[in-house]
C-alpha positions in Angstrom: -34.5 -57.6 6.7 -37.8 -56.9 4.0 -38.1 -54.6 0.4 -36.6 -51.3 0.2 -39.1 -48.6 0.8 -40.3 -46.4 -2.4 -39.9 -43.3 -2.2 -42.8 -41.2 -3.9 -43.1 -37.2 -4.3 -45.3 -35.5 -2.8 -47.6 -35.7 -5.8 -47.4 -39.5 -5.9 -48.0 -39.3 -2.3 -50.8 -37.3 -2.8 -52.6 -39.6 -5.5 -51.6 -43.0 -3.4 -53.4 -41.7 -0.3 -56.3 -40.8 -3.2 -56.9 -44.0 -5.2 -56.7 -45.3 -1.0 -60.0 -42.5 0.2 -61.6 -44.1 -3.4 -61.6 -48.1 -2.2 -62.4 -47.1 1.1 -59.8 -46.4 3.8 -60.1 -43.5 5.1 -57.5 -41.2 6.1 -58.0 -41.4 9.9 -56.6 -45.1 9.3 -54.3 -44.2 7.2 -53.1 -41.8 9.7 -52.8 -44.7 12.7 -51.4 -46.8 9.9 -48.8 -44.9 8.9 -48.2 -43.5 12.9 -47.9 -47.0 13.7 -44.6 -48.0 10.7 -43.0 -44.8 12.0 -43.0 -46.6 15.2 -41.3 -49.8 14.5 -38.4 -47.9 12.2 -37.7 -45.7 15.6 -37.7 -49.0 17.7 -35.7 -50.8 15.2 -33.0 -48.2 14.8 -32.6 -46.4 18.4 -33.7 -49.5 20.3 -36.0 -50.2 23.3 -38.9 -47.6 23.1 -39.1 -47.7 26.9 -36.8 -44.4 28.8 -36.2 -43.2 25.6 -36.7 -39.3 24.8 -37.6 -38.1 21.6 -38.9 -35.1 21.1 -42.4 -34.4 18.0 -42.9 -31.6 16.3 -46.2 -31.7 14.1 -47.6 -28.9 12.3 -51.2 -28.3 11.5 -51.7 -30.0 9.0 -52.1 -33.6 7.7 -48.3 -34.2 9.1 -49.2 -32.9 12.4 -51.8 -35.7 12.2 -49.3 -38.0 11.9 -47.1 -36.5 14.3 -49.8 -36.6 17.5 -50.2 -40.0 16.3 -46.8 -41.3 16.4 -46.5 -39.1 20.3 -49.3 -40.9 21.0 -48.0 -44.3 20.4 -44.7 -43.9 21.2 -45.8 -42.8 24.8 -48.1 -45.6 24.7 -44.9 -47.7 24.5 -43.8 -46.2 27.3 -40.8 -43.7 25.9 -41.1 -40.3 27.3 -42.5 -38.2 25.0 -41.8 -34.2 24.3 -45.1 -32.4 21.7 -43.8 -29.4 19.6 -47.2 -28.6 18.3 -46.6 -25.1 15.9 -49.7 -24.6 15.3 -52.9 -22.7 18.1 -54.3 -26.0 19.1 -57.6 -24.4 18.4 -56.3 -23.9 15.0 -56.2 -27.8 14.0 -58.9 -29.1 11.6 -59.9 -32.2 10.1 -58.0 -35.4 10.5 -55.1 -33.5 13.1 -57.8 -32.5 15.0 -59.2 -35.7 16.0 -55.6 -37.1 16.2 -54.7 -33.9 18.4 -57.6 -34.9 20.8 -57.0 -38.4 21.0 -53.2 -37.7 22.1 -54.4 -35.5 25.1 -57.1 -38.3 25.8 -54.3 -41.1 26.1 -51.9 -38.5 28.8 -49.0 -39.9 29.4 -46.5 -36.9 27.4 -44.2 -35.2 29.0 
């Protein structure tokens, strides 16, 4: 097994996000990478994704954007994904709105 994950506070995570952005890493890519990592953990912890039933709850902020990425990636791996959006889709802004649109455009969600 790999190194244990370091748990950071919300303020530490914001600082890490700012550092990545300052070094040229687009926030859309950060969200995509986070979604891929969570998808890998789900598969490792719960087994093969095809046919697995998963509900992803997404708020209207950037964490919701992460959730939209996770839902899209899980669906692309043939999990049965239901998404609960806890904000009006018209209220989504920035990266969350972009990833919501990508999730919808990808299809395959339950």
